[in-house]
N, C-alpha and C positions, 0 to 999 in steps of 0.2 A: 783766758778770755777765747773765745769759740772766735773762730774766723768769721767774720760780721757780712759774708757776704758782700766784700766789697766791689764785684762786676756788677751786680742788682743795684745795687746803692748808687754807682759811680752811672749807671746807663739813666738812673730815673734824675741824676742831678744835672748830667746833660742834659735833657730834656728839659730843665727850670731853665738851664742857662741859656736855652735858645726860646725862650718866652722873650715877647718885648715888654721891654719899660713899661707901654702904658696900662696894657695888661698885667704888670702886676702891679702898679699902683692902683689899680682898682680893686684887687681880689678884697671880696668882702666876706670871705671867710672867718669861723673862728680863729682867733690870732692863736701862736702855739708860745707867744712867749709873756712875759711877766706885764709887761706896762703895755699901753695901747697907742700913747701920744708920746711926739717926739720932745724929748727935753728941753728946756727954753736954754737950759746953759750949761755949763761945766763939760763933762767929759764924758762920752759913751764907752758903757761896758757890756759887752755880748760875753756870757758864760753857756755851756754846752749844758750842764742843767744846772738845776736850784740850788746846789750842795755850794758851785763856787760861785752862781751870784751873790746866796748871802755873804759868803766871805767877802766877797769884795764890795758888797753894800758895807760890809763893816770897816774895810780898811777907807774906803771914797767917804762913806758918810753923805751929807746933803752935798760935795761935791761930784758927782758921778751920778748919771742917772743908767739901773742897770737892768736890763735884759735877760732872761732866763730862756732859752730855745725848750727846755723840758723840764714842766715843772709838775705833771701830776703823776701820782702814786700808781695811778694805775697805768700809766704807760710803759711798756719796760725796752729802757733806752737800747738793747742789743737792737731792738729791730724799727728802730725807729726810723722814720721816712719824713726827712723835710720837706718842710713848702717852698712857694714861691717865697709867701714872704718872709718865712727865715731867708733865703736869699737877699731879700732887700734891706733886713736885720744887720744880716752881716758885713754888708757891704757898706754901712754908715760908721760901724763901730769904726773906735778908737783906738781900743782892746778887746782882746780877745783871751779869756779862759777854755782850756779845752779842756779834759784830761789825759788824751792820748794812749799810747797805750793799746790799738785797737778798739780800744772801747767805744767813743764815739768819731769813727772816721768821717762821718759825715761831716763834721764839723770841717774839716781839710778839706771836701770836696766843694762844700762852700765857700772857703775861701779863696778857690782857686776856679770858680764856675763865676764867682760875683766880683770879683780883681779887686777885692779889700787886698788895701797896702797896710793893716792897720798893727800894732803890734802882737806877737802871741805869747803867752805863757802855756805849755805843759805840763801838766801838774806829776806826770809820769816821771819824766826827767830829773826831780828833783828825789824821786823817793831812793833810798839805800842797794833798793834791789836791782834799780835800772840796768842795764847790760852795763854801758860806760862811767856807771857809778865806783868803779872800784876804789874803796877810800875814803868814800863822800865825806866821811864826817872831818876827814883832814881835809880833804880840799876845801868844803865851807868856810872853814876855820879861816884856813891860809886867808880864802877871798873876802873873809871881812877885812881881816887884818891889812889885805890893800885897799879895798876899800875905803877904811878910814886914814890908812896913812900915806896912801901911795896912789891914789887915783893919775897917777903917770907916767912913766918910763913901760915897764915889760906889761902892766894892768890895760894901760890908757889906752898903748899902739895894739897890742894885741887884742883885746875887747872889743875893747870900745870902739876902735876902729874897724875889727868886722864886724863888729854888730850891726853897728850903722851900714857899709856897703854890704855886710854878705847877708845882709835882712832879703837882700834881692833874691842873689844866687843860690852862693855855698846854703843856706839858711831854709832858702824859700826849698831849695830841692832836698835838702834833708827832711825837711819838714812832712813834705810831702809821699818822701819816699819809705824813710826811715825809724822816725818814733812811730809811726801812725797805723803803721801793719803791726795786726795779733803777732806777737814776740811766743815762741816756746816759752812753757816753765818761767814765762813771767804773770805773774798775779795785779793788773792793772786796775784795781779797785782800792786804789791807795787814798782817797779820801778817810777809809777805814782807818788808815794809818795818822794818827795824832802828829807826828812826829815829821812825818813830808809835810803836812797838812801847815806847819809853821813855817817850812821853808818857801813854801810857794806865799803863802801872808805877805812873807817878806817880799819876796816876787814882783806881788803885783802891786806894793809899795812903794818901792825901787820904781817900774813903770810907768804908775799912775806920777810919782814925782818927777819922773824924765818929761812926762807931756805936759806936766804944769809944775816949772818948778819954784812958783809962788808956792802951790802946797805941796811942798813936798815933807817938812816938818808936821804939818797935820798929816798925813800918811804914814808918815814915821811911825808916829806917837801912838795913832787904834794900828798899826800893824802889834807893834809890841804889846799891848793891853792882851790883844788876840792869843799873843805867843805865851804873856801869863795864865790864859784860861787854858790855854793847852796844855802847860804844865802841869794845872788842877787835873785835867784828864789822865796824863801820865801818870801823877800820884797817884787815882782811882786804881789804873790797870797792874799799879805796880803793888795795892793791896790784895788784889783779887791774887797776883801769881804769890805774895807768901803765903797767902791762905791756903792756895791750892794748885800750885806747881808741878809740873808734870800730869795735872791730872789728865784725862785724855776727852775730846771733845770730839762730835762727827755735824761736819758742814755738808748741809747739802750739794750746795754749790758756791766757790770759793770768794762771795762777796768779803765776809766778815773772816777770811785768814789774816791780814794784819791785827787788828784788835785781840786774836785770839793769841797770837802768837806776843803780841806783848803784854798780855798777862801771863806768859809761862804759862802757856797750856800747851797741851800737842795737838795735832789735827791727826787722826788715825782715820780719816774720810779715803776710802781709795779713790788714786786721779784719776782714774777710768769712770769711774761712779759723781763723781763731781763734775770733772770733763763733759760728758752725755747730758747730765744736766743744763749745765750753763747754753750748751751748744741744739737743746731741744732737740736730743734724738733719744733713742731709746737704752739704755740701760743693759750692757750684756748679761744675757743670765749668769753667766758665774761670777761677777763682779756683784751684781746684784745680791747673791747669795752668799758672796762674802760680806757685802753690806751687814744684810740681815744677822749674817752668825757675831759680828762686832756688836752689834747692839743687844742682841739674847745672852752674850758673852757675860753682860754686865758690868765689864771695864769700860763701857762709855757714862760718862757725867752730863753728861747735857748736850739735845741734837737740836744746829741751830740752822733754819729754812733761810730761804728768800723771799719776801713777799709776791713779789713780781715776778718772779717764773716759780714753776714745779712740773709736775706731770704723775702718772700713774703711782712711778716707783717712789721717787719722792713720798707720795699719799703710804705706800706701805714701810718708809720707813718714818716716818712717823707715826701710824697705826703701832710698828712695833714695838717704840720707844712708850708711847702710851702704855703698853700692855707690859711692858717691863715696869712700871714705874721712873720711866725716865725723865726729864724737865725738857718740852719742847717750846723753843724762843724763836721767832721771826725777826729778821731783822731789813727794809728797806732799803733801795739805793738811792732813791732821792727824798728829799726835805721834806719829813709831814711838814702840813700846814702849821703857821702858827709856831715852828723852832726854830731856833737857830742852826749851827752847828756845832755850836759847843752844847746846848740844851739836850739837841737828839744823842748826840753821843756819848753824854753825859747819860743819859736815859738807858742807852743798848749797854752801856757799861755796867750800871744799877740791875737793869736787866737780869745779865749774865753771873755777875754775884750772887744776886738773889738763886739762881736756880742753882750753881754749885753748891751753895750753901741748903740746900733742899734736903 
């Protein structure tokens, strides 16, 4: 992902932190968040985007009040500048869900400037590709075994004690400095990986259960239902793989990378092209020529664009694809209105399948 200009955002957020509480409370602008009112009861969850907000709603049900900071399809999360109201929203949260990996660094700055002590779930850290997660599948299975049989010895002492006490020291430092800067070579658009979202759903249920133990069984049951729906998405991706394994795909920006991979397709986009588009920079002439050559070669089966970013070079790729009779489809970064995470991903998968079948 692009370096998200942390210095500029940090200066903005420091300015927010300096505003008085009375001034913040009196803000009358249109709120960025999904809800306008304070919850009457239950837990308060704040999500960086409505993608994670909807998943939290599905897990928490009527027992939680969820506010998403970014909700509009027209808002590019890469360039988002939070408001004073967003700072207040984060300050009041019981649980915060962010993407991490440099994607929504504004959340970390809001947490710091607001003084929030809320639990934080960072979705990127549940990805198999996260740099620290070598052997993630095996680790996850072992953790589940420990959770079920041994919330005792090593797990209790090492994990829960550290989680509780170091949610101030070590975790706070790691959270601010390690997991949320852009990581070279890591695709932070992890919500396009359904398998990772299954882990995130389980983490949400676990955190909500710790915050409200009486409702833990409900949260767990809701997460299990969500994971069951994720398995349906994975089955649909496997069907694409069976029919189109190894076919070439050009993605103008890395957003759908995980979905492409899970469908056993090959992303042939020059890395320099997608990185430049992602960062809002001009694509080098040699890279553009290479990319156009790929399109004109006839070896690309489908071109995928991002509805929330683009530029002149993206337009050239789309024009070349259309001239060559190559299907072009577009995916967004935020949840379209009226959709759930599951229905949205299924729609994206169906669009990909239909394009490949043309």
